[in-house]
C-alpha positions as CSV (number, residue, x, y, z in Angstrom):
1,M,37.8,96.2,154.9
2,S,36.1,94.8,151.8
3,D,39.0,95.9,149.5
4,R,41.7,94.0,151.6
5,P,41.4,90.7,149.7
6,D,41.8,92.5,146.4
7,R,44.9,94.3,147.6
8,H,46.3,91.0,148.9
9,F,45.8,89.3,145.6
10,A,47.3,92.3,143.7
11,R,50.4,91.9,145.8
12,L,50.5,88.1,145.1
13,R,50.3,88.9,141.3
14,R,53.4,91.2,141.6
15,L,55.4,88.4,143.3
16,P,57.6,86.1,141.1
17,G,55.8,82.9,139.9
18,W,57.5,80.6,142.5
19,A,56.6,82.9,145.4
20,T,53.0,83.2,144.3
21,W,52.7,79.4,144.1
22,T,54.3,79.1,147.6
23,V,52.0,81.5,149.3
24,S,48.9,80.1,147.5
25,F,49.7,76.6,148.5
26,A,50.1,77.6,152.1
27,L,46.8,79.5,152.1
28,V,44.9,76.6,150.6
29,I,46.2,74.2,153.2
30,A,45.4,76.7,156.0
31,L,41.9,77.5,154.8
32,A,41.0,73.8,154.3
33,T,41.9,73.1,157.9
34,R,40.5,76.4,159.4
35,G,37.2,74.8,160.7
36,L,38.9,71.9,162.3
37,G,40.7,73.5,165.2
38,G,40.4,77.3,165.4
39,W,43.1,79.8,164.6
40,Q,46.0,78.0,166.3
41,T,45.3,75.0,164.0
42,F,45.1,77.5,161.0
43,A,48.4,79.0,161.8
44,A,50.2,75.7,162.3
45,C,48.7,74.3,159.1
46,F,49.7,77.5,157.2
47,A,53.3,77.2,158.6
48,L,53.4,73.5,157.6
49,G,52.1,74.3,154.1
50,L,54.5,77.1,153.7
51,G,57.5,75.0,154.8
52,A,56.4,72.2,152.5
53,A,56.0,74.6,149.6
54,L,59.5,76.1,150.3
55,V,61.1,72.7,150.1
56,A,59.4,71.8,146.9
57,I,60.5,75.2,145.4
58,R,64.0,74.7,146.5
59,R,64.1,71.4,144.8
60,E,62.5,72.9,141.8
61,R,65.1,75.8,141.6
62,A,68.1,73.6,142.4
63,P,68.9,72.8,138.8
64,T,68.8,76.5,137.9
65,A,71.1,77.4,140.7
66,Q,73.5,74.6,139.7
67,H,73.4,75.9,136.0
68,L,74.3,79.4,137.2
69,R,77.2,78.0,139.1
70,A,78.3,76.1,135.9
71,L,78.1,79.3,134.0
72,S,80.2,81.1,136.6
73,T,82.8,78.3,136.3
74,L,82.8,78.6,132.5
75,V,83.6,82.3,132.7
76,A,86.3,81.7,135.2
77,A,87.8,79.1,133.0
78,W,87.8,81.6,130.1
79,S,89.7,84.2,132.3
80,D,92.4,81.6,132.7
81,A,92.6,81.1,128.9
82,D,90.9,77.7,129.0
83,F,88.4,77.6,126.2
84,A,88.0,73.8,126.0
85,T,85.0,73.7,128.3
86,S,81.4,74.0,127.4
87,I,78.1,73.3,129.4
88,R,75.0,71.3,128.5
89,E,71.8,73.1,127.7
90,P,69.4,73.6,130.7
91,G,65.7,72.8,130.8
92,D,64.9,76.3,131.9
93,P,63.9,78.3,128.8
94,D,65.1,81.5,130.4
95,L,68.7,80.2,130.5
96,L,68.7,78.3,127.3
97,E,69.4,81.2,125.0
98,L,72.2,82.5,127.3
99,T,73.8,79.0,127.5
100,R,73.7,78.6,123.7
101,T,75.3,82.0,123.1
102,L,78.1,81.3,125.6
103,N,78.8,77.9,124.1
104,A,78.9,79.4,120.6
105,L,81.3,82.1,121.9
106,G,83.5,79.5,123.6
107,G,83.7,77.7,120.2
108,Q,84.8,80.8,118.4
109,L,87.4,81.4,121.1
110,R,88.7,77.9,120.8
111,D,89.0,78.3,116.9
112,E,90.7,81.6,117.3
113,R,93.2,80.2,119.8
114,A,94.0,77.3,117.5
115,R,94.7,79.6,114.6
116,L,96.9,81.8,116.8
117,V,98.8,78.7,118.0
118,Q,99.3,77.7,114.4
119,R,100.6,81.1,113.5
120,E,103.0,81.2,116.4
121,L,104.3,77.8,115.5
122,L,104.9,78.9,111.9
123,L,106.5,82.2,113.1
124,D,108.8,80.3,115.5
125,T,109.8,77.8,112.8
126,V,110.7,80.7,110.4
127,V,112.6,82.7,113.1
128,Q,114.4,79.6,114.4
129,N,115.6,78.6,111.0
130,T,116.5,82.0,109.5
131,P,120.3,82.4,108.8
132,T,120.1,85.8,110.7
133,A,121.1,85.6,114.3
134,L,118.3,87.2,116.4
135,L,118.7,88.2,120.0
136,L,116.1,90.0,122.1
137,T,117.1,91.6,125.4
138,D,115.1,93.3,128.1
139,P,115.8,96.5,129.9
140,R,118.3,94.8,132.2
141,E,120.2,93.6,129.1
142,R,119.1,90.0,129.8
143,V,118.3,87.7,126.9
144,V,114.6,86.8,126.6
145,Y,114.9,85.2,123.2
146,G,117.6,83.8,121.0
147,N,117.3,81.7,117.8
148,L,119.4,78.8,116.5
149,A,121.7,81.1,114.4
150,A,122.3,83.2,117.6
151,R,123.3,80.0,119.5
152,E,125.7,79.0,116.8
153,L,127.2,82.6,116.6
154,F,127.8,82.8,120.4
155,G,128.8,79.1,120.7
156,V,126.1,78.3,123.3
157,P,124.7,74.7,122.8
158,G,121.5,75.3,124.9
159,K,119.0,78.1,125.2
160,L,120.2,81.7,125.5
161,E,117.4,82.9,127.7
162,G,118.7,84.4,130.9
163,F,122.2,85.1,129.7
164,A,123.6,88.7,130.2
165,F,124.1,90.4,126.8
166,E,127.6,91.4,127.9
167,D,128.6,87.8,128.7
168,L,127.6,86.7,125.2
169,V,129.3,89.6,123.5
170,G,132.5,88.8,125.4
171,R,132.6,85.5,123.6
172,L,133.1,87.2,120.2
173,P,136.3,88.7,118.6
174,E,136.7,92.4,119.6
175,A,136.2,93.5,116.0
176,L,132.6,92.2,116.2
177,A,132.0,92.8,119.9
178,E,132.7,96.5,119.8
179,P,130.0,97.4,117.2
180,L,127.5,95.2,119.1
181,R,128.2,97.1,122.3
182,A,127.9,100.4,120.6
183,G,124.7,99.4,118.8
184,Q,126.1,100.6,115.4
185,D,124.2,99.6,112.2
186,G,126.1,98.5,109.0
187,L,128.7,96.1,107.7
188,V,131.3,94.6,110.0
189,T,134.3,92.9,108.5
190,L,136.1,90.3,110.7
191,S,139.4,88.7,109.7
192,V,140.0,85.2,111.1
193,E,143.3,83.4,110.0
194,G,143.6,85.4,106.9
195,E,139.9,84.8,105.9
196,E,137.4,87.7,105.9
197,D,133.9,87.4,107.2
198,V,131.4,90.2,106.5
199,F,128.4,90.7,108.8
200,H,125.5,93.0,108.7
201,L,124.6,94.4,112.0
202,T,121.2,96.0,113.0
203,R,119.9,96.9,116.5
204,R,116.3,98.3,117.0
205,S,114.4,99.3,120.2
206,F,110.7,98.8,120.7
207,E,108.1,98.5,123.5
208,L,107.1,95.0,124.6
209,H,104.5,94.6,127.4
210,G,105.2,98.2,128.4
211,R,108.9,97.8,128.7
212,R,111.8,98.9,126.4
213,H,113.5,95.9,124.6
214,Q,116.4,95.7,122.1
215,L,116.4,93.4,119.1
216,T,119.9,92.6,117.7
217,M,120.1,91.1,114.2
218,L,123.4,89.8,112.9
219,R,123.7,88.2,109.5
220,R,126.8,86.6,107.9
221,L,127.0,87.9,104.3
222,T,130.4,86.5,103.2
223,R,128.9,83.9,100.9
224,E,126.2,86.1,99.6
225,L,128.7,88.9,98.8
226,A,131.1,86.4,97.2
227,R,128.3,85.1,94.9
228,Q,127.2,88.6,94.1
229,E,130.8,89.7,93.5
230,V,131.5,86.8,91.0
231,A,128.2,87.6,89.2
232,T,129.0,91.3,89.0
233,W,132.5,90.6,87.7
234,K,131.1,88.4,85.0
235,K,128.7,91.0,83.9
236,V,131.5,93.7,83.9
237,I,133.7,91.4,81.7
238,R,130.7,90.7,79.3
239,V,130.0,94.5,79.0
240,I,133.5,95.5,78.6
241,S,134.2,92.7,76.1
242,H,131.1,93.7,74.1
243,E,132.1,97.4,73.9
244,L,135.7,96.6,73.1
245,N,134.7,94.3,70.3
246,N,132.3,96.9,68.9
247,A,135.1,99.5,68.9
248,L,138.2,97.5,67.9
249,G,136.6,95.4,65.2
250,P,135.7,98.4,63.1
251,I,139.1,100.1,63.9
252,A,141.0,97.0,62.7
253,S,138.9,96.8,59.6
254,M,139.3,100.5,58.8
255,A,143.1,100.4,59.5
256,H,143.4,97.6,56.8
257,T,141.3,99.7,54.4
258,G,143.2,102.8,55.2
259,R,146.5,101.1,54.4
260,V,145.1,100.2,50.9
261,Y,144.0,103.8,50.3
262,A,147.4,105.0,51.5
263,E,149.1,102.8,48.9
264,R,146.8,104.3,46.2
265,G,147.4,107.8,47.5
266,D,143.6,108.5,48.0
267,K,143.9,111.2,50.7
268,D,140.2,112.1,50.8
269,K,139.0,108.6,51.7
270,L,142.0,108.3,54.0
271,R,140.9,111.3,55.9
272,K,137.4,109.9,56.4
273,I,138.8,106.6,57.7
274,F,141.1,108.4,60.2
275,A,138.0,110.5,61.4
276,T,136.0,107.3,61.9
277,I,138.8,105.7,63.7
278,D,139.3,108.9,65.9
279,E,135.5,108.9,66.7
280,R,135.5,105.2,67.8
281,A,138.6,105.7,69.9
282,R,137.1,108.7,71.6
283,H,133.9,106.7,72.4
284,L,136.0,103.9,73.8
285,E,138.0,106.3,75.9
286,A,134.7,107.8,77.4
287,F,133.4,104.3,78.0
288,I,136.5,103.3,79.9
289,G,136.6,106.6,81.7
290,G,133.1,106.1,83.0
291,Y,133.9,102.9,84.7
292,A,137.1,104.5,86.2
293,R,135.1,107.3,87.6
294,F,132.6,104.9,89.1
295,A,135.3,102.8,90.7
296,K,137.2,105.8,92.1
297,L,134.4,107.9,93.4
298,P,135.9,109.8,96.3
299,A,134.2,110.5,99.6
300,P,132.0,113.5,99.3
301,R,133.2,116.9,100.5
302,L,130.2,118.4,102.2
303,L,129.9,122.2,101.9
304,P,126.7,124.5,102.0
305,V,125.3,125.2,98.5
306,P,122.3,127.4,97.6
307,W,119.7,125.3,95.8
308,E,119.4,127.9,93.1
309,A,123.1,127.7,92.2
310,L,123.2,124.0,92.3
311,L,120.2,123.5,89.9
312,D,121.4,126.3,87.6
313,S,124.4,124.1,86.7
314,V,122.1,121.2,85.9
315,T,119.7,123.3,83.7
316,Q,122.7,124.6,81.7
317,A,123.6,121.2,80.7
318,Q,120.0,120.3,79.8
319,A,117.1,122.8,79.5
320,V,114.6,121.3,81.9
321,R,112.0,123.0,84.4
322,V,112.8,123.8,88.0
323,L,109.8,124.0,90.2
324,H,109.7,126.9,92.7
325,P,109.7,127.7,95.4
326,L,113.0,126.1,96.6
327,P,113.8,125.5,100.3
328,E,115.6,128.5,101.9
329,A,118.0,126.2,103.8
330,H,121.1,125.5,101.8
331,A,122.0,122.0,100.7
332,H,125.0,120.5,102.5
333,V,126.5,118.3,99.8
334,D,129.5,117.7,97.5
335,R,128.3,120.1,94.7
336,A,130.2,118.3,91.9
337,Q,128.9,114.9,92.8
338,V,125.2,115.9,93.3
339,E,125.3,117.9,90.0
340,Q,126.7,114.8,88.2
341,A,124.0,112.7,89.7
342,L,121.2,115.1,88.7
343,I,122.7,115.5,85.2
344,N,122.7,111.7,84.8
345,L,119.0,111.5,85.9
346,V,117.9,114.3,83.6
347,K,119.8,112.7,80.6
348,N,118.1,109.4,81.3
349,A,114.7,111.1,81.4
350,V,115.3,112.7,78.0
351,E,116.6,109.4,76.5
352,A,113.5,107.7,77.8
353,G,111.4,109.7,75.3
354,S,110.4,112.6,77.5
355,P,110.5,116.1,75.9
356,P,112.9,118.3,77.8
357,E,110.2,120.8,78.7
358,Q,108.3,118.0,80.4
359,V,111.2,117.1,82.6
360,E,111.0,118.9,85.9
361,I,113.1,119.0,89.1
362,A,111.4,119.6,92.4
363,V,113.0,120.1,95.8
364,Q,111.1,119.7,99.1
365,D,111.9,120.0,102.8
366,A,111.2,116.5,104.1
367,G,112.0,116.9,107.8
368,P,115.5,115.5,108.5
369,M,116.2,115.3,104.8
370,F,115.7,117.2,101.5
371,L,113.8,115.4,98.8
372,L,114.9,116.0,95.2
373,Q,112.6,114.6,92.4
374,V,113.4,114.3,88.7
375,R,110.0,113.7,87.0
376,D,109.5,113.0,83.3
377,R,106.7,111.9,80.8
378,G,108.7,109.3,79.2
379,S,107.9,105.5,78.7
380,G,108.5,104.6,82.3
381,M,109.8,101.2,83.3
382,S,108.5,97.7,83.7
383,E,108.5,96.0,87.1
384,T,111.6,93.9,86.2
385,V,113.5,97.0,85.1
386,L,112.5,98.9,88.2
387,E,114.0,96.1,90.3
388,Q,117.4,96.1,88.5
389,A,117.8,99.6,87.2
390,L,120.0,100.8,90.1
391,L,122.4,97.9,89.7
392,P,125.8,98.7,88.2
393,F,126.2,97.8,84.5
394,Y,122.5,97.1,84.1
395,S,121.0,98.8,81.0
396,T,118.2,98.4,78.5
397,K,119.9,100.6,75.9
398,R,122.0,99.1,73.2
399,A,124.9,101.5,73.8
400,G,124.2,101.9,77.5
401,T,126.9,101.4,80.2
402,G,124.4,100.9,83.0
403,L,126.4,103.4,85.2
404,G,124.2,106.4,85.2
405,L,121.6,105.4,87.7
406,A,124.2,103.3,89.6
407,L,126.4,106.3,89.9
408,A,123.5,108.4,91.2
409,R,122.7,105.8,93.8
410,E,126.4,105.6,94.9
411,I,126.5,109.4,95.4
412,A,123.3,109.4,97.3
413,E,124.4,106.6,99.7
414,A,127.8,108.2,100.1
415,H,126.0,111.4,101.3
416,G,123.9,109.2,103.8
417,G,120.8,109.4,101.6
418,R,118.9,107.0,99.3
419,I,117.3,106.8,95.9
420,R,114.0,105.3,94.7
421,L,112.4,104.8,91.2
422,A,108.7,104.8,90.7
423,N,106.3,105.0,87.7
424,R,104.0,108.1,87.6
425,P,100.3,107.4,87.5
426,D,99.8,109.4,84.3
427,G,102.9,108.1,82.6
428,G,106.6,108.6,83.0
429,L,109.1,108.1,85.9
430,A,109.8,109.8,89.1
431,V,113.3,109.5,90.6
432,S,113.4,110.4,94.2
433,L,116.7,111.4,95.8
434,W,116.8,112.0,99.5
435,L,119.8,113.9,101.0
436,P,120.3,114.5,104.7
437,K,120.3,118.0,106.2
438,P,123.5,119.0,108.2
439,Q,123.4,118.1,111.8
440,R,123.3,121.0,114.3
């Protein structure tokens, strides 16, 4: 029996602080009144003291419960994307650190949301004011987004959201509507009252919120193409005029000198003059012929060609290295055109200062395409030259026509491929030419 009080006090120590205080208060009241009226009075006083203590504790804990409800409300607001709310710090030190952490997190969420809103506004401003008509449709072919250029294109004064894609396409001329229905990428030419409009059409599919959407992009290129066409023609005229003057000026001068030597009967000097005139005339003929070939490049006639045979013709024109092994699958190309493109690339590599033995041709199987690379150890290209080297009539050489790389690009694109130039890390240039494999 003597160990019972110790056990009772041990149990009280294990209770929470407020529970220990409640029981202690009730016991003190009861023990103080024990001698006044026996056990019944003791029990009544204990119950009264316990009730009073519980009321006091409830009042004491009310701010804590209220603060916990405020925290719950704060988290609920966050789940509704409302980050503008914060709560005041409590007096309870146990909840103070948690409250400060949650308020700081709320501040970070507010700042991040403000940044996202600014980005969305900027993006919407750019997309709305771009000259490219943008139309986003959902899996039911209903428009979920359209910018100002799309409204102008389809002749809709208000928003396009909710329109059926087919209803909008039906507003366009058939020459433009048909490629849109088919989802074809490329250039579309539309003639209206004798005037031609050129559009670039692109359609892409992607996942948005777990559903398949289509993004249609349509851009009017007529003015842009017209400006580029005028600029190109001006450059062609300048290049041809320069080359003609370089050839015809000396020819006219030597013809006059030849007439003088003919009157004197000096046949030896006359032969030299005729040889020089012949050389300048042949150069001019080759120059004009190059432009004619570029302008009249026919559509490629695709036939299977072994890579070994194709590259042998190139190495006969210029002794360069071919890296092995070559792909077993045959190329499916216009042999004459691809050989001409590779010969031009090899010639450019040698003229850029690379020794022929350091020029190499590699062919790789790159999935749906073959990748041909002509790599050299020449001087490479500056960033400005890299950006313009594939343009027709652009050349950094004094006697260059600017047609070698442009012709290679034209041949690659006519085959459904592409070409890219890049400087090599250790010096030199790498020209990459992608050619598609035959479809099975």
